[in-house]
Each structure stands twice: as C-alpha cells, then as structure tokens.
C-alpha positions in Angstrom: -14.0 49.7 0.7 -13.9 45.9 0.1 -10.6 44.1 -0.5 -10.0 42.4 -3.8 -10.8 39.0 -2.2 -14.1 40.3 -0.8 -15.1 41.8 -4.1 -14.5 38.5 -6.0 -15.7 36.0 -3.4 -19.4 35.4 -3.3 -21.0 37.8 -0.8 -22.5 35.0 1.3 -19.1 33.6 2.0 -16.2 34.8 4.1 -12.9 34.6 2.1 -9.6 33.5 3.7 -7.3 36.5 4.2 -4.5 35.3 1.9 -1.7 37.4 3.4 -2.7 36.6 7.0 -2.9 32.9 6.2 0.6 33.0 4.8 1.8 34.8 8.0 1.0 31.8 10.1 4.0 29.9 8.7 6.3 32.9 8.0 9.1 34.4 10.1 7.6 35.8 13.3 4.4 33.9 12.9 2.8 31.3 15.3 4.7 28.3 13.7 8.1 30.0 14.3 7.2 30.4 18.0 6.2 26.8 18.6 8.8 25.1 16.4 12.3 24.8 17.8 14.0 24.3 14.4 11.8 26.7 12.4 13.0 27.9 9.1 10.7 29.8 6.8 10.1 28.1 3.5 9.2 30.7 0.9 7.9 28.0 -1.5 5.5 26.6 1.3 4.1 30.1 1.9 3.6 30.6 -1.8 1.7 27.3 -2.1 -0.4 28.1 0.9 -1.4 31.4 -0.6 -2.3 29.9 -3.9 -4.5 27.3 -2.2 -6.2 30.0 -0.1 -6.8 31.9 -3.4 -8.3 28.8 -5.0 -10.7 28.3 -2.1 -11.7 32.0 -2.3 -12.4 32.0 -6.0 -13.8 28.5 -6.7 -10.8 27.4 -8.6 -9.6 24.0 -9.9 -6.0 23.9 -8.7 -3.3 21.6 -10.0 -0.1 22.1 -7.9 3.0 20.1 -7.9 4.8 20.4 -4.6 8.3 18.8 -4.4 9.5 16.8 -1.4 10.1 19.0 1.5 7.8 21.8 0.5 5.5 21.0 3.4 2.3 20.7 1.4 0.2 19.3 4.4 0.4 22.6 6.3 0.1 24.5 3.0 -3.4 23.1 2.4 -4.5 22.3 6.0 -4.2 25.9 7.2 -6.3 27.6 4.4 -8.8 24.6 4.5 -9.3 24.9 8.2 -9.7 28.7 8.0 -12.2 28.4 5.2 -14.2 25.7 7.0 -14.2 27.7 10.3 -15.0 31.0 8.6 -17.9 29.6 6.6 -19.1 26.7 8.7 -18.6 24.5 5.7 -16.8 21.1 5.7 -13.9 20.3 3.4 -13.0 16.8 2.3 -9.3 15.8 2.2 -8.7 12.7 0.1 -5.4 10.8 0.2 -4.0 7.7 -1.5 -2.4 5.9 1.5 -3.2 5.0 5.1 0.2 6.4 6.2 -0.8 9.9 5.1 -4.2 9.6 6.7 -2.6 8.7 10.0 0.0 11.5 9.7 -2.8 14.1 9.0 -5.0 13.0 11.9 -2.4 12.1 14.5 0.2 14.8 13.8 -0.5 17.5 11.2 -4.1 18.6 12.0 -3.4 18.8 15.8 -0.3 20.9 14.9 -2.4 23.2 12.8 -4.8 23.7 15.8 -1.8 25.0 17.8 -0.7 27.2 14.9 -4.1 28.8 14.4 -5.0 28.8 18.1 -8.4 27.3 17.3 -10.0 24.0 17.7 -10.7 22.1 14.4 -13.2 19.4 14.4 -11.9 16.6 12.1 -12.9 13.1 11.4 -11.2 10.2 9.7 -13.9 8.3 7.7 -13.4 4.8 6.4 -15.7 2.6 4.3 -18.5 1.1 6.5 -17.1 -2.4 5.8 -14.2 -1.4 8.1 -16.5 -1.3 11.1 -18.1 -4.0 13.2 -21.9 -4.3 13.0 -23.1 -5.0 16.6 -26.3 -6.6 15.3 -24.6 -8.9 12.8 -22.0 -9.9 15.5 -24.8 -10.6 17.9 -26.7 -12.7 15.3 -23.6 -14.8 14.5 -23.0 -15.6 18.2 -26.6 -16.8 18.5 -26.2 -19.3 15.7 -22.9 -20.8 16.7 -23.5 -24.2 15.0 -23.2 -22.6 11.5 -19.7 -21.2 12.3 -18.0 -24.0 14.3 -14.6 -23.8 12.5 -14.5 -20.0 12.9 -15.9 -19.8 16.5 -12.6 -19.0 18.2 -12.0 -16.0 15.9 -15.6 -14.8 16.3 -15.3 -15.0 20.1 -12.1 -12.9 20.0 -13.9 -10.3 17.9 -16.8 -10.3 20.3 -14.5 -9.7 23.3 -12.7 -6.9 21.5 -16.0 -5.3 20.5 -17.1 -4.9 24.1 -14.0 -2.7 24.8 -13.6 -1.0 21.5 -14.3 2.7 21.2 -14.2 2.8 17.4 -15.3 -0.6 16.2 -12.7 -0.2 13.4 -11.0 -3.3 12.1 -7.6 -1.5 12.2 -7.9 -1.4 16.0 -8.0 -5.2 16.3 -4.9 -6.8 17.7 -5.0 -9.5 15.0 -6.0 -9.7 11.3 -9.4 -11.4 11.0 -10.0 -13.7 8.1 -12.0 -12.3 5.2 -14.6 -15.0 5.7 -15.3 -14.1 9.3 -15.1 -10.3 9.0 -17.5 -10.3 6.0 -20.1 -12.0 8.3 -19.8 -9.4 11.1 -18.9 -6.1 9.5 -21.2 -3.3 8.6 -23.0 -3.5 5.2 -25.4 -0.9 3.8 -27.9 -3.6 2.7 -27.9 -5.2 6.1 -28.5 -1.9 7.9 -31.9 -1.8 9.7 -31.5 1.9 10.4 -33.8 3.1 13.2 -35.3 -0.4 13.6 -32.0 -1.8 14.7 -31.8 -2.7 18.4 -28.2 -1.4 18.4 -28.9 1.8 16.5 -27.9 4.2 19.3 -24.6 2.3 19.9 -23.8 1.8 16.1 -20.1 2.7 15.3 -20.9 3.7 11.8 -23.7 6.1 12.9 -21.4 7.6 15.5 -18.7 8.4 12.9 -21.4 9.8 10.5 -22.8 12.0 13.3 -19.3 13.3 14.0 -18.6 13.9 10.3 -21.9 15.8 9.9 -20.5 18.6 12.2 -16.8 18.3 11.2 -14.7 21.1 9.6 -12.4 18.6 7.9 -13.2 15.0 6.8 -10.2 12.9 5.9 -10.9 9.9 3.5 -9.0 7.8 1.0 -9.6 8.1 -2.7 -11.6 4.9 -2.9 -14.2 6.0 -0.3 -14.5 9.4 -2.0 -15.3 7.8 -5.3 -17.9 5.6 -3.6 -19.5 8.8 -2.4 -19.2 10.5 -5.8 -20.8 7.4 -7.5 -23.7 7.5 -5.1 -24.2 11.2 -5.8 -24.0 10.8 -9.6 -26.5 7.9 -9.5 -29.2 9.3 -7.3 -28.2 11.0 -4.1 -27.3 14.4 -5.6 -24.9 16.9 -4.1 -27.0 18.6 -1.4 -27.7 15.6 0.9 -25.7 13.0 2.7 -24.6 10.0 0.7 -21.6 7.9 1.8 -20.2 11.2 3.2 -22.1 14.3 4.4 -22.6 17.0 1.7 -19.5 19.0 0.8 -18.5 21.4 -2.0 -14.7 21.5 -1.7 -12.2 18.7 -2.1 -8.4 18.6 -1.6 -6.8 15.6 -3.3 -3.4 14.9 -1.8 -1.3 12.2 -3.5 -3.2 13.3 -6.6 -0.9 11.4 -9.0 -2.9 8.3 -7.9 -6.4 9.6 -8.7 -6.7 7.9 -12.1 -5.5 4.5 -10.7 -7.9 4.8 -7.7 -10.9 5.8 -9.8 -10.1 3.1 -12.4 -9.9 0.5 -9.6 -13.1 1.7 -7.9 -15.2 1.7 -11.1 -13.9 -1.7 -12.3 -15.9 -4.8 -11.6 -14.6 -8.4 -11.3 -15.8 -11.9 -10.5 -14.2 -15.2 -9.5 -15.5 -18.7 -8.8 -14.7 -18.1 -5.1 -16.9 -15.0 -5.0 -19.9 -16.9 -6.6 -19.5 -20.1 -4.6 -19.2 -18.2 -1.3 -22.4 -16.3 -1.9 -24.3 -19.4 -3.0 -23.1 -21.4 0.0 -24.1 -18.6 2.4 -27.7 -18.9 1.0 -27.9 -22.6 0.5 -25.8 -25.7 0.9 -26.6 -29.4 1.1 -24.4 -31.9 2.8 -25.6 -35.5 2.8 -29.3 -35.1 3.8 -28.8 -31.8 5.7 -29.7 -28.5 4.2 -28.6 -25.1 5.7 -28.1 -21.5 4.9 -30.1 -18.3 4.9 -32.5 -19.6 2.3 -33.7 -22.4 4.6 -34.3 -19.9 7.4 -36.0 -17.5 5.0 -38.3 -20.3 3.7 -39.6 -21.1 7.2 -40.7 -17.4 7.5 -42.1 -17.2 4.0 -45.6 -17.8 2.7 -43.9 -19.1 -0.4 -42.0 -21.8 1.4 -42.7 -24.5 -1.2 -40.6 -22.6 -3.8 -37.5 -23.4 -1.8 -37.7 -27.0 -3.0 -36.0 -26.0 -6.3 -32.8 -24.6 -4.5 -30.8 -27.8 -4.8 -31.4 -28.1 -8.5 -30.6 -24.4 -9.2 -27.5 -24.3 -7.1 -26.2 -27.5 -8.7 -26.6 -25.9 -12.1 -24.8 -22.8 -10.9 -21.8 -24.8 -9.7 -21.7 -26.8 -12.9 -21.8 -23.6 -15.0 -19.0 -22.1 -12.9 -16.8 -25.1 -13.7 -17.7 -24.9 -17.4 -16.8 -21.2 -17.7 -13.5 -21.8 -15.9 -12.6 -24.5 -18.4 -13.7 -22.4 -21.4 -11.7 -19.5 -20.1 -8.6 -21.6 -19.6 -8.8 -22.8 -23.2 -8.7 -19.2 -24.4 -5.8 -18.2 -22.1 -3.7 -21.3 -22.7 -0.2 -20.2 -21.3 -1.1 -16.5 -21.0 -2.1 -14.8 -17.8 -4.5 -12.3 -19.3 -6.4 -11.6 -22.5 -9.0 -9.0 -23.5 -11.9 -9.6 -25.8 -11.7 -7.5 -29.0 -12.6 -7.7 -32.7 -9.4 -9.7 -33.5 -10.2 -12.6 -31.2 -14.0 -12.5 -30.6 -14.5 -15.8 -32.4 -12.3 -17.7 -30.0 -14.4 -16.4 -27.1 -17.6 -18.1 -28.5 -17.6 -21.2 -26.2 -16.7 -19.0 -23.2 -19.6 -16.6 -23.9 -22.0 -19.5 -24.2 -20.8 -20.9 -20.8 -21.2 -17.4 -19.3 -24.8 -17.2 -20.6 -25.6 -20.5 -18.9 -24.2 -19.2 -15.6 -26.1 -15.9 -15.9 -29.4 -17.8 -16.5 -28.8 -20.1 -13.5 -27.9 -17.2 -11.2 -30.9 -15.2 -12.4 -33.2 -18.1 -11.4 -31.6 -18.2 -8.0 -32.1 -14.4 -7.6 -35.8 -14.9 -8.5 -36.1 -17.6 -5.9 -34.5 -15.5 -3.2 -36.8 -12.6 -4.2 -40.0 -14.7 -4.1 -39.1 -16.1 -0.6 -38.4 -12.6 0.7 -41.6 -11.3 -0.8 -43.5 -13.9 1.2 -42.0 -12.8 4.6 -44.5 -10.7 6.6 -43.6 -7.2 7.8 -43.3 -8.3 11.4 -40.8 -11.0 10.5 -38.6 -8.8 8.4 -36.3 -8.0 11.3 -35.0 -11.6 11.2 -31.2 -11.8 10.5 -31.8 -14.2 7.6 -33.9 -11.5 5.8 -31.2 -8.9 6.0 -28.3 -11.3 5.2 -30.3 -12.4 2.2 -30.6 -8.8 1.0 -26.8 -8.5 1.0 -26.3 -11.8 -1.0 -29.1 -10.8 -3.4 -27.5 -7.4 -4.2 -24.0 -9.0 -4.7 -25.3 -11.8 -6.9 -27.3 -9.2 -8.9 -24.0 -7.3 -9.5 -22.4 -10.5 -10.8 -25.3 -11.2 -13.2 -25.1 -7.6 -14.6 -21.3 -8.0 -15.1 -21.9 -11.3 -17.0 -24.5 -9.7 -19.2 -22.2 -6.8 -19.9 -19.3 -9.1 -20.8 -21.5 -10.9 -23.3 -22.4 -7.5 -24.9 -18.8 -6.2 -24.7 -19.0 -4.7 -28.2 -21.7 -2.3 -27.1 -19.6 -0.8 -24.3 -16.9 1.0 -26.1 -15.8 2.9 -23.0 -14.9 -0.3 -21.1 -12.2 -3.0 -21.4 -13.5 -6.6 -20.9 -10.7 -9.1 -20.1 -9.9 -12.4 -18.5 -7.1 -13.0 -16.0 -5.5 -16.2 -14.7 -4.4 -16.1 -11.1 -2.8 -18.7 -8.9 -3.7 -19.6 -5.3 -0.8 -19.1 -2.9 1.0 -22.3 -1.8 -0.9 -24.0 1.0 -4.2 -22.3 0.3 -5.6 -24.7 -2.3 -7.6 -27.5 -0.8 -7.2 -31.2 -1.9 -8.3 -31.8 -5.5 -8.8 -28.0 -6.0 -7.5 -26.3 -9.1 -4.8 -23.9 -8.0 -5.3 -21.6 -11.0 -8.5 -19.6 -11.1 -10.1 -17.2 -13.6 -11.0 -13.6 -13.0 -13.6 -11.8 -15.2 -12.9 -8.1 -15.4 -14.7 -5.0 -16.7 -12.5 -1.8 -16.5 -13.2 1.8 -17.6 -11.0 2.8 -20.6 -11.0 6.5 -19.5 -12.0 8.2 -16.3 -11.6 11.8 -17.5 -15.3 12.4 -18.3 -16.3 10.8 -15.0 -13.9 13.1 -13.1 -15.3 16.2 -14.9 -19.0 15.4 -14.4 -18.7 13.9 -10.9 -16.0 16.2 -9.4 -15.0 19.3 -11.2 -18.4 20.5 -12.5 -20.4 20.1 -9.2 -17.7 21.1 -6.8 -17.0 24.7 -6.0 -13.3 24.1 -5.5 -11.0 21.2 -6.2 -7.3 21.2 -5.2 -5.0 18.5 -6.6 -1.5 18.3 -5.2 1.4 15.8 -5.3 5.2 15.7 -5.7 4.8 14.1 -9.1 2.2 15.5 -11.5 4.5 16.8 -14.3 5.9 14.7 -17.2 8.8 16.6 -18.8 8.1 20.3 -18.4 4.3 20.4 -18.3 1.2 19.0 -16.6 -0.6 18.1 -19.8 -0.5 14.3 -19.4 -1.9 14.3 -15.9 -4.5 16.9 -16.7 -5.7 15.1 -19.8 -6.0 11.7 -18.1 -7.8 13.1 -15.1 -10.2 15.3 -17.0 -9.0 18.7 -15.9 -8.9 19.9 -19.5 -12.7 19.8 -19.6 -12.9 22.6 -17.1 -13.4 26.2 -18.0 -10.0 27.8 -18.5 -10.7 30.7 -16.2 -11.3 28.2 -13.3 -7.8 26.6 -13.6 -4.9 27.5 -11.3 -1.8 25.6 -12.2 1.6 25.9 -10.5 4.9 24.2 -9.7 6.4 24.6 -6.2 9.9 23.0 -6.3 11.5 21.2 -3.4 13.7 23.4 -1.2 16.2 20.6 -0.7 19.8 21.1 -2.0 19.7 18.4 -4.7 22.6 20.0 -6.6 24.9 19.4 -3.7 23.3 16.3 -2.1 22.2 14.1 -4.9 24.2 12.3 -7.7 22.4 10.6 -10.6 24.7 7.9 -12.1 24.1 5.8 -15.2 26.7 3.1 -16.2 27.5 3.8 -19.8 28.7 0.2 -20.4 25.5 -1.5 -19.4 23.7 -3.6 -22.1 20.3 -2.3 -23.2 17.4 -4.0 -21.2 16.2 -5.8 -24.2 19.5 -7.6 -24.7 20.0 -11.2 -23.6 23.0 -10.3 -21.4 21.2 -7.5 -19.4 20.1 -9.8 -16.5 23.5 -11.3 -16.2 25.1 -7.9 -16.2 22.9 -6.4 -13.5 23.6 -9.5 -11.3 27.3 -8.7 -11.6 26.8 -4.9 -11.2 24.5 -4.8 -8.1 26.9 -6.4 -5.6 29.6 -3.9 -6.7 27.2 -0.9 -6.4 25.9 -2.1 -3.0 29.5 -2.5 -1.6 30.3 1.0 -2.9 27.6 2.5 -0.6 28.3 -0.1 2.2 24.7 -1.3 2.0 22.0 1.4 2.7 20.5 0.5 -0.7 16.9 0.2 -2.0 16.9 -1.7 -5.3 13.7 -1.1 -7.4 12.7 -3.6 -10.0 9.9 -3.7 -12.5 9.6 -7.5 -12.6 9.6 -10.0 -9.7 11.4 -12.8 -11.6 14.3 -10.4 -12.4 14.3 -9.4 -8.7 14.5 -13.0 -7.4 17.3 -13.9 -9.7 19.3 -10.8 -8.9 18.7 -11.3 -5.2 20.0 -14.9 -5.2 23.0 -13.9 -7.2 23.8 -11.0 -4.8 23.4 -13.1 -1.7 25.7 -15.8 -3.2 28.4 -13.2 -4.1 28.3 -11.1 -0.9 28.6 -13.8 1.8 31.0 -11.8 3.8 28.8 -8.7 3.8 28.0 -7.4 7.3 24.5 -6.0 6.5 21.2 -7.8 6.0 20.0 -8.5 2.5 16.2 -8.6 2.2 13.7 -9.0 -0.6 10.1 -8.1 -0.9 7.9 -11.2 -0.3 10.0 -12.6 2.5 7.9 -10.8 5.1 5.1 -8.2 5.5 6.0 -5.0 3.7 5.8 -2.8 6.8 8.0 -5.1 8.8 10.6 -5.2 6.0 10.5 -1.4 5.9 11.0 -1.2 9.7 14.0 -3.6 9.6 15.5 -1.6 6.7 15.1 1.7 8.6 16.7 0.3 11.8 19.7 -1.5 10.2 21.9 1.0 8.6 23.9 -1.3 6.3 20.9 -3.3 5.1 19.8 -3.8 1.4 16.2 -4.2 0.2 15.3 -5.7 -3.2 11.8 -4.4 -4.0 9.2 -4.0 -6.7 6.0 -2.3 -7.4 4.6 -1.1 -4.1 8.0 0.3 -2.9 8.3 2.7 -5.8 6.1 5.2 -3.9 5.0 6.1 -0.4 8.2 4.8 1.2 9.7 7.4 3.6 13.2 6.5 4.9 15.1 9.6 5.9 18.7 9.5 7.2 21.6 7.2 6.6 19.6 4.0 6.3 18.9 4.9 2.7 21.8 6.5 0.8 21.5 4.7 -2.5 18.6 3.9 -4.7 19.2 1.6 -7.7 16.6 1.7 -10.4 17.2 -1.4 -12.6 15.0 -0.4 -15.6 12.9 2.5 -16.6 9.4 1.6 -15.3 7.5 1.1 -18.6 4.2 -0.7 -18.2 4.3 -4.3 -19.5 2.8 -4.0 -23.0 0.6 -7.1 -22.6 -1.5 -5.4 -19.9 -5.1 -5.6 -21.3 -6.2 -2.2 -20.1 -3.0 -0.5 -21.2 -3.3 -2.2 -24.6 -6.8 -0.9 -25.0 -5.9 2.6 -24.0 -2.9 2.5 -26.4 -5.2 1.3 -29.3 -7.6 4.2 -28.6 -4.7 6.7 -29.0 -3.4 5.0 -32.2 -6.9 5.0 -33.7 -7.2 8.8 -33.4 -3.8 9.1 -35.0 -1.7 9.6 -31.9 1.5 7.9 -30.7 0.6 5.6 -27.8 4.3 5.3 -26.8 4.8 9.0 -26.5 1.3 9.9 -25.2 0.9 7.0 -22.7 3.9 4.7 -22.2 6.5 7.4 -21.7 4.4 9.7 -19.4 3.3 6.8 -17.2 6.9 5.6 -16.9 8.1 9.2 -16.1 5.7 9.6 -13.2 6.7 6.2 -11.7 10.4 7.0 -12.3 10.0 10.3 -10.4 8.3 8.4 -7.5 11.2 6.0 -7.4 13.8 8.8 -7.3 11.8 10.6 -4.7 12.6 7.8 -2.2 16.2 9.0 -1.8 16.1 12.6 -0.4 13.5 12.9 2.3 14.9 15.8 4.3 17.3 18.7 3.7 20.4 17.0 5.2 19.9 13.7 3.3 22.6 12.8 0.8 22.9 10.0 -1.7 23.0 8.5 -5.1 20.4 7.3 -7.6 21.9 4.7 -10.0 19.9 3.9 -13.0 21.1 0.7 -14.8 19.1 1.5 -17.9 21.2 3.6 -20.3 18.2 4.5 -22.5 18.0 7.5 -20.1 21.0 9.0 -22.0 20.9 7.1 -25.3 17.2 7.4 -26.4 15.5 10.6 -27.5 12.7 10.1 -25.0 15.3 9.9 -22.2 15.3 13.7 -22.2 11.7 13.7 -21.0 12.7 11.6 -18.0 15.8 13.9 -17.3 13.7 17.1 -17.5 11.3 15.7 -14.9 13.9 15.1 -12.1 15.5 17.6 -9.7 18.6 19.5 -10.9 21.4 17.4 -9.4 24.9 16.1 -10.3 24.9 13.7 -13.1 27.4 11.2 -14.6 27.3 8.8 -17.5 30.5 6.7 -17.4 31.5 3.0 -17.2 30.5 1.0 -14.2 34.0 1.1 -12.6 33.9 4.9 -12.6 30.4 4.9 -11.2 31.3 2.6 -8.3 34.2 4.8 -7.3 32.1 8.0 -7.6 29.3 6.5 -5.4 31.7 5.7 -2.6 33.4 9.0 -2.8 30.1 11.0 -3.0 28.5 9.3 0.0 31.5 9.1 2.3 33.6 12.1 1.3 
C-alpha cells in the first residue's frame, strides 16, 4: 500500500520521505555523528519537514525562521533529496553575496557529508560579471582607442590567461566600470557558435554546468532577469538566462519586493547617454572615431554616416536642455514625481525630453541603416557586435523617454526625477556636479510575482527571519502577491528562534527622551549616546535612519569621549566590509551606521553587545515611490500609515534588532531612543514583532546603569 506522500505526489515523481529527511539532522542522525557540538534543534527539524512536504505537494510556502533555527540545512537537505530523486534542478535565490558564498563554500558541501551523496551545484551570476574572451581580444588589438585605460586592460588580459572562472569577483583589483563594460560578456555581443572563443567561453562553461546541476544558487536580481525573459518570450520549458526549473527557494525573502522593484525599474542619466554616443561616434578637432566610423567602412550605406556629427551634436544639446529643465522643476528638492497636481510645471521638461527622444531615434535609424549595409561575411567584425549593444541600450532609453512623456497612461508605474551629486574629485573641470536621473518604477509587483512565479512554478518556498509584522504575515504576503494563489496551495508557518532571548537580551527605551519630531531630539541623542556607549564599554553598533544625524552625533561623541580606549568609526570612512572587519576584531569599538548595516550584518560574540536604534525606521515621506504607493492605498479608502508605513518600518526594525543575538551564548542590549515604541498605539505592533525578552522603560540614568549591570553581571 502507498504511503500518504506517494498517494498525493504526482505518480511520475519520487517524493521526499519527510520523516527520513528530518532524521538526517535529529539525534542519532548523520549530522550528530559528524558535528562535535551537535544539539538537536526541534524547530529546525520541523521546518525541514514542512519544506519537504511543500516540495512533495507543490505548495507555496511562507516560513519565518528566526535567527539560529538553521534554515539553510532545513531547505538544502529536502531540496537536494528532491533534486537527486527526481533528476530535477532547484533554484535557490538569495539577497546577498555573503549568503551565496556561505551556501556554496560551506553549507552545501556539509549537506553532501550529511546525505553521503554528491550534489552537483553551481553558483550562477549575471553574464556581465564574466570576461568575454573575444571582446578582450578585440580591445587589445585596437589599443589606440583605449590609451588612458591601457594599463588596466593589460592587467585584466594577464589575469584572464590564468583565471579558471573569468569572474570579475576573482580579480585582485576592482576594474573601472568604463573598462569592464568594454570587455565583459553581453548577450547582444555574443556570437554564439560563430565566436572563435566559443569552446573556451566562461559563460558557456557555467551554463553547461548549470544544465546538469541539482542546485543552482543565484541572487534575486538574476532570477528576476530569467523570469522576465520567460514572461516575454522564452516560456518555462526551455533555457532562458537560467536552465529550465519548476521549483524555487527564496532565502532572505523579506527583500523580494525591493529586488523585484529595482530590477523592473528603468533609469537614465546624461552620463549613460553620452557614454553610449561617444562609443559610437566622437569628433575631436578634425578626427572622427568610434564604432560608427568602422561600421561605415564596411557598409554599402557608408555615405549616410556623414550626418553623424549633426545628429550627435543635437543629442548633446538636447541632453543639456533636459537637465536644465529638470533642475528648474526640482529647485532645492532632490526628487519629485510627475502627477496630476504638478503636471503643468513639467511642460518645458517634457518638451525637452521629446527633442532628445527625436534626436536619439534619428541616431538609432542611422546605426540600423549602416548595419543593414554590412554584408554577411563582414558581420563577424567587432564594430558590428559592439554597435548591436549600443543600439539596444539606446533603444531602451528612447522607450523610457516615450513612456515618461505618456506617464498618465501608465497607472501601474511611478515616473520621477531625482537630483544626485557627483562625489568630490569625480567631476571634471567646468562640469556640473549635480546631475539628473529619470526614473520609471513599478507601483506594485504583486501581480508580476503571481503571474511570473507562483502560477507557473510547481513549488515556491519563501523564508526569512523577518516576514511577519505584528502577529501575522498579511503585509508581506499582500505586497509580494502570495494572496493571489489558491488557498489550498499555501503553507504558512512560524519557526521561532531557539536562542534564550528572555535571559540574554534586554530591550531598553529611555522614558525621558524627547520625541523624534521635537527640536531638542538631536541634541539629546548626542548627550545620551556617549553615556550609553560607556555603559557597554564600547561593543556598540549605532543604527541611524539619516546620514546627517549620524555625522552630527558621531562628531559630538568623538569630542566628548576623547579618553575612550576603543575605536569610534562611522560608515563612509572606509569600505563597508573593512569597517565591519575592524569592528569584529576590536572588542571595544563603536560603529555609527545607517541603511546597509540594518540587515545582513553578522557579528557574533563580545564585539557586539549593544545595538542602539536611534529612531524607528519609517521611510522618509517624500520618497516618490513610497508617496505614490501611499496615495494608491488612500484612494481605495485605506490608511497608508497603518498599511504601508508601519509594516515597512516594523520589518526594518526587526532586521536591526536581529544584529544583536547571532548565537545561543550571545548576550546584550538593544536600546531604542525613540519612545514612540511605548507611547504610541502603533508601538504595540513593533513590540509584538520582536522576541520575548526583558524590557524596561525608565529614565536614561536607570537605563545606563541597567545596561552595564546586564552585560557585565
């Protein structure tokens, strides 16, 4: 008689034995025999079994797994068993490079030992991360065009001869974007079987490996590139960016919406346009150069190239005009979106955009005519393939400009302008340091997730330490489209951290702090932070929501703690990874940080005993995309504050708190300087979302004493 799993699982597939899978990480199982400090985690076993069940029964799984649950093993073991049993690949998508490296260098090799079976796995990156042997060879043959970059190109050429992967991450130095974009792999520049380097191609090698892999590890961005290709034309049965697959595991799933929004957004700057134009054509004094000149020599339509100077001059003039018009709209603001309230003020800008679009379209036509005139036998020439890349990118810019002009017809997108500033020392003489960014951003990715991911996939597992807001998953599920799925496909669960938070973590809020919207708040935190840092003898990560506030507080702290033995660092003084390494190594150090340090930072042990959260991390209300999403909620009669602002802040707040306890013997304090946590009604949603721990709401003096006592008792 068939087991329940075999009865429900499609007959052509071999289900994972749920009980046997759990046994691998239970007492007496293989993991206990190869791990010196093994301790069975019931919550990890339970999560593993639920994931195995989800794979067996084609579920959409939403599982929150707290820090220390061990979710990597919980999904890798059933995923590997499923892939091996059914000769079917599974894609594992992550949000960070750190997790990708951990999976490929540590976790999957450990799972091979646990299962006693070889697992074929491949880490796939976007093809732009790999060197293209043909393009590198072409660049080295036309050295006169790259005189200022020649030293860098020579270093890359030397490295390529020895490299086994061809991956940019394996270079011993960071190449400039300008040089790397000339020698990296591009889909439009790929000659396929006609390429003289086809058999040695790094991208083809990775794709060949992936085609026979059990597990493919990618980041969210690359996965969405593949999903876009499948939705547009490739379908789900053939290779696109990735080989075909029907099961996905999203780790760090709290970042899916942000990653998808970023991927499906489009933007344009004067630098992007000018760089592409200069690659194709530039005239200095009486000398003309660029791919267009080389293309014209090969083309039967060579005479058409005579118009290049006139067209490119008009493009550059139009670029200048749209920047001036955009600056007039922005004035002292750093971003603005076009909407019904302000559309009249965008009139001159849209006119300048139309002029740019017309000039670029003419240039596209010119490139196309010249390419059409190149005979088949000459189409292997480097200039032909490089022109294809530029043509595609310029076409994308033209489409963005057209869409921006027709913004009112695209209700599902936000069209907005952003003013950015070049870093000091980057701007050339007489060059404007401010520049304009034109943006088109999707308002909502939930429908896209449903049609591109949940509907066509057999099984999707989404897991993270922070998916809940308050006591449920509704916000995350709504934003990410899970609610569109059939109810009987959903499998939802919470797997709490096994760490002893009640004993090892104190949450402290000074009751005498001013509210963040009061004038004296900044002055108060600059007085409070040195006292709090001294109470924990350094070992403190201080998380801000605004860099200006961070800088001011950092300067005040350094001035008032001149006798402090530890090192006081701030984000921006060095590369983030180097700052983190220094913070880990120096026990008494202090790190002032903002956005990127709220998540993904793993500092176990005594180096981090105190996390200070200066303010609840609400999104700045003038963010154009956030404003548009808020308006959409208000228009349907909802509360944008309770439905968007609070849940977004809760997820980030939980990520910040999660920096403190990274292993079972960690101990420390989270101090929140924002008393809205206790004073406002919505504070209860934040409080319901954090681990059950010791809490105190007393004046700063009492908090300082309690911190010192709690950490060093």
